[in-house]
C-alpha positions as CSV (number, residue, x, y, z in Angstrom):
1,M,0.0,0.0,0.0
2,F,1.6,3.3,-1.2
3,R,0.6,6.3,0.8
4,G,1.9,9.8,1.6
5,A,3.3,12.6,-0.5
6,S,7.0,13.1,-1.2
7,A,8.7,16.2,-2.6
8,I,11.2,15.1,-5.2
9,S,13.3,16.7,-7.9
10,V,13.4,16.0,-11.6
11,D,17.1,16.1,-12.7
12,A,18.4,17.6,-16.0
13,K,18.0,14.2,-17.7
14,G,14.3,13.9,-16.7
15,R,14.9,11.3,-13.9
16,I,13.4,11.1,-10.5
17,A,14.6,9.1,-7.5
18,M,11.9,6.9,-6.0
19,P,11.8,7.7,-2.2
20,A,13.7,5.1,-0.2
21,R,10.6,4.1,1.8
22,H,9.0,2.7,-1.4
23,R,12.0,1.1,-3.1
24,D,12.0,-2.2,-1.1
25,A,8.2,-2.7,-1.6
26,L,8.6,-2.0,-5.4
27,Q,11.5,-4.5,-5.6
28,N,9.5,-7.1,-3.8
29,L,6.3,-6.4,-5.7
30,C,7.6,-6.0,-9.3
31,A,11.4,-6.1,-9.3
32,G,11.3,-2.4,-10.1
33,Q,9.3,-2.8,-13.3
34,L,6.8,0.0,-13.6
35,V,4.4,1.6,-16.1
36,I,3.9,5.3,-16.3
37,T,1.1,7.0,-18.2
38,R,-1.0,10.1,-18.2
39,D,-4.0,10.5,-15.9
40,L,-7.4,10.5,-17.6
41,S,-8.5,13.9,-16.4
42,L,-6.0,15.4,-14.0
43,P,-2.7,17.1,-15.0
44,C,-0.6,14.4,-13.5
45,L,1.1,11.1,-14.3
46,L,0.2,7.7,-12.9
47,V,2.9,5.3,-11.9
48,F,1.9,1.6,-11.7
49,P,3.9,-1.4,-10.4
50,M,3.7,-3.8,-13.3
51,P,1.2,-6.2,-11.7
52,A,-1.3,-3.4,-11.0
53,W,-0.8,-2.2,-14.6
54,E,-1.4,-5.6,-16.0
55,R,-4.7,-5.9,-14.1
56,L,-5.8,-2.5,-15.5
57,E,-4.6,-3.4,-19.0
58,Q,-6.8,-6.5,-18.9
59,D,-9.8,-4.4,-18.1
60,L,-8.9,-1.9,-20.8
61,E,-8.6,-4.6,-23.4
62,K,-12.3,-5.5,-22.7
63,L,-13.5,-2.0,-23.6
64,S,-15.1,-1.5,-27.0
65,N,-13.1,-0.3,-29.9
66,T,-16.2,1.5,-31.3
67,N,-17.6,3.3,-28.2
68,P,-16.1,6.9,-28.3
69,V,-15.8,7.0,-24.5
70,H,-14.0,3.7,-24.4
71,Q,-11.8,4.7,-27.2
72,R,-10.8,7.9,-25.4
73,I,-9.9,6.0,-22.2
74,K,-7.8,3.6,-24.1
75,R,-6.1,6.3,-26.2
76,I,-5.0,8.2,-23.1
77,L,-4.1,5.3,-20.7
78,M,-2.7,2.9,-23.2
79,G,-1.5,5.4,-25.7
80,F,0.8,7.1,-23.2
81,A,1.8,3.9,-21.3
82,T,5.5,3.5,-21.1
83,E,7.4,0.7,-19.3
84,I,10.2,2.0,-17.1
85,E,12.5,0.4,-14.6
86,L,14.1,1.6,-11.4
87,D,17.8,1.7,-11.9
88,S,20.3,0.5,-9.2
89,A,20.1,4.0,-7.6
90,G,16.3,3.8,-7.4
91,R,15.8,6.3,-10.2
92,M,13.4,6.2,-13.1
93,L,13.5,8.2,-16.4
94,L,10.3,10.1,-17.1
95,P,9.7,10.3,-20.9
96,Q,9.7,13.8,-22.2
97,V,6.3,13.6,-23.8
98,L,4.8,12.6,-20.4
99,R,6.7,15.4,-18.6
100,E,5.2,17.8,-21.1
101,Q,1.7,16.4,-20.8
102,C,1.6,17.3,-17.1
103,G,3.7,20.5,-17.2
104,M,6.4,18.8,-15.1
105,T,9.2,21.2,-13.9
106,K,12.1,20.5,-11.6
107,D,10.0,20.3,-8.5
108,A,7.6,17.4,-8.3
109,M,5.4,15.5,-5.8
110,L,5.0,11.7,-5.7
111,V,1.8,10.8,-4.1
112,G,0.8,7.3,-2.9
113,Q,-2.7,6.3,-3.9
114,G,-2.9,2.8,-2.6
115,K,-1.7,0.5,-5.4
116,V,-0.4,3.3,-7.6
117,F,1.3,6.7,-7.4
118,Q,0.3,10.0,-8.9
119,L,3.3,12.1,-10.0
120,W,2.6,15.9,-10.1
121,D,4.4,19.1,-10.9
122,A,4.7,20.6,-7.4
123,G,3.0,23.8,-8.3
124,R,0.1,22.0,-9.9
125,W,-0.2,19.7,-6.9
126,D,-0.4,22.7,-4.5
127,E,-3.2,24.2,-6.7
128,Q,-5.1,20.9,-6.9
129,I,-5.0,20.4,-3.1
130,R,-6.3,24.0,-2.7
131,V,-9.1,23.2,-5.1
132,D,-9.8,19.9,-3.4
133,I,-10.0,21.4,0.1
134,E,-12.3,24.2,-1.1
135,A,-14.6,21.7,-2.9
136,H,-14.7,19.3,0.1
137,G,-16.8,21.8,2.0
138,T,-19.4,21.9,-0.7
139,D,-19.5,18.4,-2.1
140,T,-20.5,16.5,1.0
141,A,-23.5,14.8,-0.6
142,E,-21.1,12.7,-2.7
143,L,-18.9,11.6,0.2
144,P,-18.6,7.8,0.8
145,A,-19.0,6.5,4.3
146,L,-15.6,6.4,5.8
147,S,-14.5,5.0,9.2
148,F,-12.0,7.0,11.2
């Protein structure tokens, strides 16, 4: 289970270092084999351990090739999907096209979302959190029942 937000830097070559607290879990789960793609609606990237991606990919393959909504989902998720691997230093190279898709600059945020990560430009992350907190006060009718 991946949780928490980590401030990270994108180096001049477009690499990020996976925070140490996640490296062992990723090595055990997928030998450092990941898939990175664009989010469907948010200006961020999604980073999947390979087993989680393979489950999603099976679901995507079941979608219709003639339904416009299904086509759009497949075009975004599968069309941008890129296999990456953590190197011996725990770094991964972010493809330039994906960095451009989410406006990635030098400062980034890696955010655990359970079985996957979101990867945000730090400025866009701050703005999204501001929007989310403001919306939370008005969208209470749609809240699921949560136990604290």
